[in-house]
C-alpha positions in Angstrom: 56.7 177.1 142.1 59.1 178.0 139.3 61.9 176.2 141.1 59.8 173.0 141.5 59.0 173.0 137.8 62.7 173.4 136.8 63.7 170.5 139.1 61.0 168.3 137.6 62.2 169.1 134.0 65.9 168.3 135.0 64.8 165.0 136.6 62.8 164.0 133.5 65.8 165.0 131.1 68.1 162.8 133.1 65.7 159.8 133.1 65.4 160.2 129.3 69.2 160.1 128.8 69.5 157.0 131.1 66.8 155.2 129.1 68.6 156.0 125.8 71.9 154.6 127.1 70.2 151.4 128.2 68.6 151.0 124.7 71.6 151.8 122.5 74.5 150.8 124.8 74.8 147.1 123.7 74.9 148.2 120.0 77.8 150.6 120.8 79.7 147.9 122.5 79.2 145.5 119.6 80.5 148.1 117.2 83.5 148.7 119.4 84.3 144.9 119.5 83.8 144.6 115.7 86.3 147.4 115.2 88.8 145.8 117.5 88.5 142.5 115.7 89.0 144.1 112.4 92.3 145.6 113.7 93.4 142.3 115.1 92.7 140.5 111.9 95.3 142.7 110.2 98.0 141.6 112.7 100.5 139.0 111.4 99.6 135.5 112.7 102.8 134.4 114.4 103.0 130.7 115.5 105.9 129.5 117.6 106.4 125.8 116.8 107.8 125.0 120.3 104.6 126.3 121.8 102.2 124.6 119.4 99.9 121.8 120.6 100.0 118.5 118.9 96.3 118.9 117.7 95.5 118.2 114.1 97.4 120.5 111.8 94.3 121.0 109.7 92.6 122.9 112.5 95.1 125.7 112.0 94.4 126.0 108.3 91.1 126.5 106.5 92.0 124.5 103.4 94.1 121.4 104.0 92.1 118.2 104.3 93.1 115.1 106.5 94.3 112.3 104.4 95.3 109.8 107.1 95.7 109.6 110.8 97.2 106.1 110.8 98.5 106.0 114.3 96.7 103.6 116.6 97.4 103.0 120.2 98.8 99.5 120.9 97.0 97.1 123.0 100.1 96.2 125.1 100.9 97.7 128.5 104.0 99.9 129.0 106.4 100.0 131.9 109.4 101.8 130.5 112.8 101.2 132.2 114.7 102.8 129.3 113.4 106.0 127.6 116.2 107.5 125.6 115.7 108.5 121.9 111.9 107.9 122.0 109.9 108.3 118.9 106.3 108.4 118.0 105.0 104.9 117.4 104.9 105.7 113.7 107.8 107.8 112.6 109.7 108.9 109.5 113.1 108.1 108.0 114.5 110.8 105.7 115.5 109.2 102.4 116.7 112.3 100.4 120.1 113.8 100.9 118.3 116.8 102.4 114.8 117.9 103.0 113.1 121.1 104.3 110.6 121.2 107.1 108.2 124.1 106.7 105.9 126.1 108.9 102.9 125.1 106.9 101.8 122.5 104.3 103.0 124.5 101.3 106.3 125.3 99.5 105.5 128.9 100.0 105.7 128.6 103.8 109.0 129.5 105.6 111.6 126.8 106.2 111.9 125.9 109.9 114.7 123.3 109.6 116.7 121.4 107.0 117.2 117.7 107.7 119.5 115.3 106.1 119.4 111.7 105.0 118.9 109.1 107.7 117.4 111.5 110.2 114.3 110.4 112.1 111.2 112.5 112.8 108.2 111.9 114.8 105.0 111.4 112.7 101.7 113.0 113.6 99.4 112.8 110.5 99.3 113.2 106.8 97.5 116.3 105.4 96.7 117.4 101.8 97.0 121.0 100.5 97.5 120.7 96.7 100.3 118.2 97.6 100.4 115.6 100.4 102.6 116.6 103.6 103.6 114.9 106.7 102.9 116.8 110.0 106.0 116.0 112.0 107.6 116.7 115.3 111.1 116.7 116.7 113.0 117.8 119.7 115.7 120.5 120.1 117.0 120.5 123.7 114.0 120.6 125.9 111.7 121.9 123.2 109.3 119.9 121.1 109.0 121.5 117.6 106.4 120.9 114.8 106.4 121.5 111.1 105.5 120.0 107.7 107.5 117.7 105.4 106.6 116.8 101.8 105.8 113.0 101.6 108.4 112.4 98.9 111.2 113.1 101.3 110.7 110.3 103.8 109.5 106.7 104.4 107.2 105.7 107.2 108.4 103.2 109.8 106.5 101.9 112.8 106.9 99.9 116.0 104.9 96.8 115.6 104.0 96.5 119.3 101.0 94.3 118.9 102.7 91.9 116.4 105.7 91.7 118.6 103.4 91.0 121.7 101.7 88.2 119.8 105.1 86.6 119.0 106.0 86.6 122.7 102.8 85.1 123.6 103.4 82.4 121.1 106.6 81.5 122.8 104.9 81.5 126.2 102.2 79.1 124.9 104.8 76.8 123.6 106.7 76.7 126.8 103.4 75.8 128.6 103.2 72.7 126.4 106.6 71.4 127.4 110.3 72.1 128.1 112.1 74.6 125.8 115.7 74.3 124.8 117.9 75.3 121.8 120.1 74.0 119.1 123.8 74.3 120.0 126.5 74.3 117.3 128.4 77.6 118.0 131.6 77.7 115.7 130.5 74.1 114.7 131.8 73.0 118.1 129.5 69.9 118.0 130.7 69.0 114.5 129.7 70.2 111.0 126.2 69.3 109.8 126.3 67.0 106.7 126.2 68.8 103.3 122.7 69.1 101.8 122.9 67.4 98.5 126.6 68.3 98.3 126.0 71.9 99.1 126.3 74.4 101.9 122.7 75.6 101.7 119.5 73.7 102.2 116.4 74.0 100.0 115.3 77.1 102.1 118.6 78.9 101.8 119.7 78.1 105.5 123.4 77.7 105.9 125.3 74.5 106.9 127.8 76.3 109.1 126.8 76.6 112.8 123.6 74.4 112.2 122.3 71.0 112.9 120.5 68.8 110.5 116.8 68.5 111.2 115.4 65.2 109.7 111.7 65.0 108.9 111.9 61.3 108.5 114.8 59.4 110.0 114.3 56.7 107.4 115.5 59.2 104.8 118.7 60.9 106.0 119.3 62.5 102.6 116.4 65.0 103.2 116.7 67.5 106.1 116.7 71.2 106.9 119.5 73.2 108.6 118.5 74.4 112.1 120.7 77.3 113.1 122.6 77.6 116.4 120.4 79.2 119.0 117.1 78.1 117.5 114.4 77.7 120.1 112.8 74.3 120.2 110.4 72.3 122.4 111.4 68.8 123.3 108.8 66.0 122.3 110.9 62.9 123.0 114.4 61.4 122.9 116.0 58.1 122.3 119.7 57.1 122.1 120.4 58.8 118.9 117.8 61.5 118.1 115.7 64.1 120.0 112.3 64.8 118.4 111.7 68.6 118.7 109.2 71.1 117.5 110.2 74.6 116.4 108.6 77.4 118.4 108.7 79.4 115.1 106.2 77.4 113.0 105.6 74.1 114.9 107.6 72.0 112.3 108.7 68.8 113.8 112.2 67.3 113.3 114.5 64.6 114.6 117.9 66.0 115.5 121.1 64.2 116.5 121.3 64.3 120.3 124.6 66.1 120.4 123.0 69.3 118.8 120.2 69.6 121.4 121.0 71.1 124.7 119.9 68.8 127.7 118.6 69.2 130.1 116.3 71.9 128.7 118.0 75.3 129.0 114.9 77.6 129.3 113.9 77.7 133.0 111.0 80.2 132.4 110.4 82.8 129.8 110.3 86.0 131.5 112.0 88.4 129.1 112.0 88.9 125.4 113.8 91.1 122.9 111.8 91.3 119.6 113.6 92.6 116.6 111.8 94.0 113.6 114.0 93.5 110.4 111.5 95.4 108.1 111.3 98.5 110.3 114.8 98.3 111.7 113.8 98.6 115.4 113.1 96.5 118.4 110.8 96.3 121.3 111.7 94.7 124.7 109.2 92.9 126.9 109.3 91.7 130.5 106.7 89.7 132.5 105.7 92.0 135.3 102.9 91.1 137.7 101.7 88.3 135.4 101.5 90.6 132.4 103.9 91.2 129.5 104.9 94.8 129.4 107.0 97.0 127.1 110.1 98.1 129.0 111.9 99.7 126.1 111.5 100.4 122.5 114.3 101.7 120.3 115.9 101.7 116.8 118.2 98.9 115.7 120.3 97.8 112.7 120.2 94.2 111.4 122.5 92.2 109.1 122.6 92.7 105.4 123.4 90.5 102.4 127.1 90.5 101.3 130.3 88.5 100.8 131.1 88.9 104.5 127.6 89.7 105.7 124.4 87.7 106.5 120.8 88.8 107.1 119.8 88.5 110.8 117.8 85.2 110.7 114.0 85.3 111.3 112.7 83.1 114.1 112.7 82.3 117.8 116.1 82.1 119.6 117.5 81.6 123.1 119.7 84.3 124.5 122.6 82.0 125.2 125.0 84.2 127.0 126.1 87.8 127.6 129.7 89.2 127.2 131.1 92.6 128.0 132.4 92.7 124.5 133.3 90.6 121.5 136.1 91.2 119.0 135.6 91.3 115.1 137.9 90.9 112.3 138.6 93.2 109.4 136.7 91.6 106.5 138.7 88.9 104.7 141.4 88.8 107.3 142.3 87.6 110.8 143.2 91.1 111.9 141.1 92.3 114.9 139.5 95.5 113.7 137.7 96.4 116.8 135.0 95.2 119.3 131.4 95.6 120.1 130.4 96.3 123.7 127.6 94.9 125.9 126.6 91.9 123.8 124.0 89.2 124.1 124.5 86.2 121.8 121.4 84.6 120.3 122.2 82.9 116.9 125.6 81.6 115.9 127.8 84.7 115.8 124.8 87.1 116.0 124.7 89.3 119.0 122.6 92.2 120.2 125.3 94.8 121.0 126.3 98.4 121.2 127.9 100.7 118.6 131.2 98.9 117.5 134.6 100.6 118.2 137.3 100.3 115.6 140.8 100.3 117.0 143.4 102.9 115.9 146.6 101.0 114.9 149.9 102.9 115.5 153.1 102.8 113.4 154.6 100.3 115.8 151.7 98.0 115.2 150.2 98.5 118.7 146.6 99.5 118.9 144.7 102.3 120.8 141.2 102.0 122.0 139.4 105.3 121.2 136.7 104.6 123.8 133.1 103.7 123.5 130.7 105.4 121.2 127.1 105.9 122.2 125.4 106.9 118.9 125.5 106.0 115.3 123.4 108.0 112.8 122.9 104.8 110.7 121.1 102.9 113.5 117.5 102.3 112.5 118.0 103.1 108.8 118.8 100.0 106.6 120.5 96.6 107.2 124.2 97.2 107.6 125.7 94.7 110.0 127.5 91.4 109.4 124.5 89.5 111.1 124.2 91.2 114.5 121.6 93.6 115.8 123.2 96.9 116.6 121.8 99.1 119.3 122.6 102.4 120.8 125.4 101.6 123.4 123.2 102.8 126.3 120.4 100.5 125.3 122.9 97.6 124.9 124.2 98.3 128.4 120.6 98.4 129.7 119.9 94.9 128.1 123.3 93.5 129.4 122.5 94.5 132.9 118.9 93.2 132.5 119.8 89.9 131.1 119.2 86.8 133.3 120.3 83.3 132.2 117.5 80.9 131.4 114.9 83.5 131.1 115.5 85.6 128.0 114.6 84.8 124.4 115.2 86.8 121.2 112.5 86.9 118.4 113.3 88.3 114.9 110.1 89.3 113.0 109.4 91.5 109.9 
């Protein structure tokens, strides 16, 4: 009897202990987790920039507020055939001699990298934390890195994909209305245009050299505009002396002496277009693929500047007249060949799309040595620097050179 009573007491005690654990167990677990979290919160928060996501920088900081996320996806289709040196669609050009990229949006944050003038960085967004900062990205080897740059160190640039696409569609619509051709007076081979009121520039600042006179009214031959070599036009009519044309650029109508207008029309069908953006110093290349215009490459470029021996790259619509494996250029103010530019496509007078120029090395015996092609120039995509041409990375110029097909390529310069 005593043994049975003891067994009952033991069983009741075990049941009581089990019930107690069931009741207070969750509270113990929560206490343990809270303690663990307290310990973790004391650990240093280490962020490896090469492993960070490209999510908003403000999600990693309690205080900074988003100022602008200005990047919008373009409406154009992409089918990239050249993909070197890719940047974000909006990107940054460093303007200061040097600038520091920091781990966070504060001058107290550690410096991740120091960049120098004319370097380019990918742009993600702008944030504000006492001061405004750009959240940026760049590549080192196979790693994509992230950091913050104060806004006073750089200027924003962008690829104007939609504007470039609209310009291409405009040319295509013009071609649908009638045959397209171009003004031809390379090196004034068709004869110098008459002087405009005794001068070398017309009322719009266009140059006489390598141009044709465009008369608005053939009863008044003293008033005309200079139409540059390569200018893309649509033919309206022709007689024994003049061809009436309309500019693809702005639909202005002119009467042009027949000798300056290429006949029969040179453009078979517009299937390819190189669009150069003077304002942003970049370019976008389109091709008609499966009945749709698609971006096949986008890259940085350098256009012409104003100077004694320089000219701005002209705005407008041009025919890509020819390609050459290279063209030679003179030392400014002389007839001494200074060097050559590789993989060239001519579109306006002496203006070409081409690769990085190579200066010859002249020896004591007056012979010259070719140092070999150069792929990259740090100044590409910064500010206008060329004599009139559009300078590309050499690999991109080679890509265009191989891609070019006569009668199908146009060049459009926008800003």
